[in-house]
N, C-alpha and C positions, 0 to 999 in steps of 0.2 A: 504494499499499499504505499503510495506516495502523494506528497502535497507539493505544490509549487507557488510560493508567494501567495497564499490564500490570504484574502483580507476578510476579517470579521467585522462586526459592528464596533469592536473595541480596538483591535489592533491587527497588524500584519502577523501572519503566522510563518515561522521558519520552514524552509524546505526540509523534508525529512524522508527517511525510508524505514519502514517497519517490516521486520521478519520474525517468525517464530510465534509461539504461544506460551502462555503461563505468566508467571510474575514478571513485572516490568523492569527492564534495565535500559537506561538512557545514556548514550554515548556522545561526548562532545569533543571534537577535534581541536587542534592547536592553530597557532597563527599561520596564515598563508595556506592552510589546509582545506579540506572539505570532509564530508561524511565518509567518503571513499577510503580515507586514511585509516580508519579503524575496522575496515571490512573483515580482516582476518580475525579480529576479536568478535565482531558481530556474528560471523558465521558459526564460530565455536559456541557461543552463548546461545544462539538461537535454537540449538538442540534441545535446551531445557527452559528457555526464557523467551518472553516477547521482547525483542530488542528494537529500540528506536534510535537510529543514528540521525544527527542534525547537521545541517550547515549553519554555522554562526552567521549573523548579519555581516554584510560586506563579503562573504565567502560563499563559494560553491553557487547554487541556484537561489540563495535567499536574497532578500530585499537589501538595497543599498541605502544607507543613511550616514550622515557625517558626524555621528556621536557614537562612542564605544566605551562608556564607563561601565564598571562592573554591575552597578545597580540596573542599568538598562539591559546589559547582556544577560543577567540572570532573569530579569522580567520577561525577556524573549523566551526563555526556557519555560518559565511558569506559565506564560500564555499558551505555549504549545501543550504543556501537561493538561491545562484546562481544556483546551480544544479537543484533545484525545481522550478526555475523561480519565486521566491517570491520577488517581487519588494517592497512591504509594508507589514508590520505585527505588531502585538502586541507581545511583549516579556515578558514572566513570568519566573523567575528563583527563585529557593529555595536555600539558603545557598550558597555554592560555585557557584551553577548555577545562583544565583542573581548577584554575582560579574561578571560572564561571561557575563550575560545580559547587565549589566552596561557598560562593556567594548565595547560590540557590539554597543550600543547606542552611545558611545563616538566616536567610529570609523566611523560609518555610520548613523549619526543622521536622515538624510533625509529618511531612510528606516523604521525607528521604529516609529510608530505612537503613541504608549503608551508603558510605561515601568512599570512592576510590580516586586517588589523586596520583597521576602518572608524571613524575619528574618535574615538579614544580612546587614552589612554597608560597604562602600568601603574603609575600613580601614585595617591596619595591626593587626593581632590577635596574642595572644600568642599560643605557641605550645601546645595545650591541647588534641590533638589526639595521642600523642606519645605512650601511654599505649595501645590504641587500635591497632595501627600499630604493636607494639611489640607483642601483643597477636595473631593477625592474622598471623604474620610471624612465631610465635612459634607453630602453629598448625601442627601436624604430620599427614599429609594426609593419610599416609600408615596405620594409626591406626583409620581412620574414615570410618565406614562401614554403619553408618546411621548419620543423622544430629545431633542427640543427642550426639554422640561421640565428634563432634567438639565443641558443646556447652559446654561440660564438660571440655574440654581442655581450652576453652576461659574463662571460669568462674573465674579463678584466676587472670585475667587481667582486666575483665569487670564485674562489679556487677550487673548492670541493665540488667534484662532479656529481656526487650523490645529492648534495644540497641543491645544485642547479637543476638536476633531474626532477627533484621533489617540487621546486618552485615552478618549473615549467609545466607541470601537470595542470596548472591553471590556464594554459593556452588552449583555446577551442576555436574551431572554425565556425564563423557566423553564417547567416543565410546566403551571403554573397560568396562563400568560399574563402574568406579572408580570416587570418588569425586575429583574435582578440583575447583579452583577459577575462576569464570568468569572475574572478574576485575584483573588488574595486580597490585598486592599488592606491589611487589619490585619497580615498577616504581612510584607508588603513594608515597611510602616512600622516594624514591630518590627526588622526586619533592615536597615534603611536604613543604619545606621552601618557594617555589614559590606560592604554593596555599594559604599560610598564608599572602601573601603580599597585600598591598593596591592597589586600582585602581589608574591609572594615566591618566590624559588627554594626548592623543597621541600628538607627535610633529605636529606642524601646524594645530592642532584642537582646538576647544573651548569646554566649558561646554555643556552638552545636555540640550537643552531648552524645550524638549517635556514634556507632562504630565507624572509625576512619582508617584507612590504610593508604600510606604513602608508598609508592613503588619508585625506587630510584635506580638509575643505570650507574654502575660503579665508575664508569669513565666519564660521567657527567658532573658538572659543578653547579647544577641549578638547585640542588638541596645541599646545604652546608650545615655543619653542627651549630653554628651561631645562629641559625634560624629556628632552633628548637623553642625558644622562648615565645616567639611570634606564633608558631604553629600551635603550642599548647594553650595559648591565650585564646585562640579561636576554636581550636579542636582538641579539647582536653583528653578526649577518649580516643587518641590516635596512636598508631604504631607504624612501623616502617619495615619494608623488605627491599633488600638490594639485589639487583640481577648483575652477577658478575660478567664482565666482558661486554656490557651493553653501554651505549652512550644515551644521548638524549631521546633518540628515536627507539627506545627499548622494546616497544610493542612490535616493531617491524624487525628489529635486529635479532631478538630472542622470543619470538612469537609463541612457541610452545611452552617455554617457562613462564612468559608473561600471562598467558591464558590459564595455565594451572594455578598461578598465584591468584589471579582474579576469581576463578571458580571456587577455589578452596575457601577464600574470604566470604564470598557470597553465601556458600553453603554452610559456613561455620555458625 
């Protein structure tokens, strides 16, 4: 079942894909990604659960707007849960999606039975994607006739071929057969300072008391020991698992291990 930028009387609804049956699990991707990024997780989980994967605003096939603070990003998820009549669910988010998941849990704790956060902490981060944004905005799409052309242009900004391949999954052909970006690069660039901000407990709310699992790649520096105090302040009932040999893209690099950790936690 799929939705594409549905407009209700109250709000636009994020694009989503839903597979499987049973208790609900909702998956939220990271910056520059789309719901397809967590397909290998969704496929495994859908054997036992109803899995809803979403495109965050300004990403994938969801709507484009020029604000992306975590209150609004979490409200988008809450609006989708309302639309799909999901009263209770497990939330799993990777990177930026992890921060969105945390904010949803802080906003509506009674709705989130368990929370999984993949390789991110609820803290402010330095602006380490600026070169990527610069590179994506510098691509001259009029000179892109095949994906390799865009890769060549991006190469001087982004050294890692794996990162370039991930970013260029956003390139799609329009109705005229010309390449365009599925995500809204300009809006993401504009909102980037908001995306790097820390999570905050909403006014008149308290810390999320539900079971929370942070999953960290051993080769990633997104979750550091000095973030423990900030994590505990927002998510006091949290623990962590480390996947050896994995970096920030741990769900793609170590899919079998990642999926086992997720399933064990949900089933515990």
